[in-house]
C-alpha positions, 0 to 999 in steps of 0.5 A, spaced: 736 759 489 738 752 486 733 749 481 734 742 484 733 745 491 726 749 489 723 743 485 725 739 491 722 744 496 715 745 492 713 738 492 715 737 500 710 743 502 705 741 497 705 734 501 705 737 508 699 741 506 695 736 503 697 731 509 694 736 514 688 737 510 687 730 509 688 729 517 683 735 519 677 733 514 678 725 514 681 722 521 680 728 526 674 726 530 668 730 528 664 728 534 668 731 539 665 738 537 658 735 538 660 732 545 663 739 547 657 742 545 653 737 549 657 738 555 656 745 555 648 745 554 647 740 560 651 744 564 657 739 566 664 742 567 669 742 561 676 739 562 680 745 561 686 741 558 682 740 552 684 744 546 678 743 542 673 745 548 677 752 549 677 753 542 670 752 541 668 756 547 673 762 545 669 762 538 662 763 542 665 768 546 668 772 541 662 772 537 658 776 543 661 783 541 662 782 534 658 786 529 656 784 522 660 790 519 666 788 523 666 781 519 672 780 515 674 775 510 676 770 515 669 771 519 665 770 513 669 764 511 668 761 518 661 762 517 661 758 511 665 752 514 660 752 520 654 751 515 658 745 511 660 742 518 667 742 517 671 741 523 677 746 520 678 753 522 679 758 516 687 758 516 687 751 515 682 751 510 686 757 506 692 752 507 689 746 504 687 751 498 694 753 497 696 746 497 691 743 492 694 749 488 701 747 488 699 740 487 695 742 481 701 745 478 706 739 479 701 735 476 700 739 470 707 740 469 709 733 469 703 731 464 704 737 460 712 737 460 715 744 459 708 748 458 708 752 465 703 757 463 698 752 462 700 748 469 700 755 473 692 756 470 690 749 472 694 750 479 690 757 480 683 753 478 685 747 483 686 752 489 678 753 488 677 745 489 676 745 496 671 751 496 667 747 491 667 741 496 665 746 501 659 749 497 657 742 495 657 739 502 653 746 504 648 745 499 647 737 501 646 739 508 642 745 507 637 740 503 637 735 509 636 741 514 630 743 510 627 736 509 627 735 517 625 742 519 618 741 520 619 735 524 624 739 529 618 744 530 614 738 532 618 736 537 619 743 540 611 743 540 611 737 544 616 740 549 612 746 550 606 742 551 610 738 556 611 744 560 619 745 558 621 752 557 625 755 551 632 753 553 630 746 555 626 745 548 633 747 545 637 742 549 632 736 548 632 737 540 640 737 540 640 731 544 634 727 540 636 729 533 642 728 528 646 733 524 644 738 522 639 740 527 642 736 533 649 740 531 645 747 530 641 746 536 647 744 540 651 750 538 645 755 540 644 751 547 651 752 548 651 759 547 645 760 551 649 757 557 655 761 556 651 768 557 648 770 550 641 773 550 635 769 546 635 774 541 643 773 539 643 766 539 637 766 535 641 771 530 647 766 530 642 760 529 639 763 523 646 766 520 648 759 520 642 756 517 640 761 511 633 759 510 626 762 509 623 757 514 628 758 519 627 766 518 620 765 520 621 761 526 626 766 529 621 771 527 615 768 530 620 766 537 622 773 538 615 776 536 612 771 541 617 773 546 615 780 546 608 780 546 606 773 549 601 768 547 601 760 546 608 758 543 605 751 542 600 753 537 604 758 534 609 753 532 604 748 530 601 753 525 609 754 523 610 747 522 604 746 518 606 752 513 613 749 513 611 742 511 606 744 506 611 749 503 616 743 503 611 739 499 610 744 494 617 745 493 618 737 492 612 737 487 615 743 483 622 740 483 619 733 480 616 737 475 622 741 473 627 735 473 627 734 466 629 741 464 635 741 470 637 734 467 638 737 460 641 743 463 646 738 466 648 734 460 649 740 456 654 743 461 658 737 461 658 735 454 664 740 452 668 738 458 667 730 456 669 732 449 675 735 451 677 729 455 676 725 450 680 729 445 686 729 450 685 721 450 685 720 443 688 726 440 693 728 445 698 731 440 693 735 436 690 737 443 696 739 446 699 743 440 692 747 441 692 748 448 700 750 448 699 755 442 697 763 444 692 763 439 689 757 442 689 759 449 686 766 447 680 762 444 679 757 450 679 763 455 673 766 450 670 760 450 670 758 457 667 765 458 661 764 454 660 757 457 660 760 464 655 765 461 651 759 458 651 755 464 648 761 468 643 762 463 641 755 463 640 754 470 636 760 471 631 758 466 631 751 469 630 753 477 624 755 479 623 759 486 618 757 491 
């Protein structure tokens, strides 16, 4: 294959993949999924010409017969994308990751000249940037969910006191709360309307929101469903427990803030020093990173840095 044609083809593929990812994550209307969920939860007919509606419905129906042991890589990735509330499917996410890797190789190739080995290593690291973004977005969304969950349970308690059933309370929460709980309760309401049992809908709900509080909520609902009892009193006690646990967690987080800040600074210092060396001592730094001995030293240093970062955050993290 002609070298010039190859170097023209690779940037074209990278640009196409990055444009696809940028469009899917920024410009596509993410509220279309929420509108479709509201249509399903209220029982209104969904337009058959809407491809997003068909995809959402097919995904829900597909999960009805899928067991946990039958899940593959794309199923687990789909669950992680749902936790991050990213309006893309696993195939598109893989394409975006490949596009980021190709773009990283091209960028480093231009910056480092003929050092293709270092450019390939940097491109491999760039493949994981979309995954890092998804993890950060998931973490922030789960933090927001943990803060709002006692209020969500209180809203359900008020609904039960009014005389609503479980499905109606779920629909009420989906209509009166924003993301994440409005979205997740809307999905649960849609699953119930599409024929899933309460047990399966609650199981999917706890899978999308991995939290001890959600596990307590799901367990309480299932036990009450089997044994009976006062649902509003049960959820009221659960709301108080979750609120007290949240206060304790916030207090411990404040007390350990200094340790976590110190760990974060220590983790960032080596990368900042390397960046300053590239900026002010570019020639010497490039000779070091292009030398085989320097590359081996960087790999060994990186391994021990990862171990040190892991130990630091284990020390600074306090479980509640």
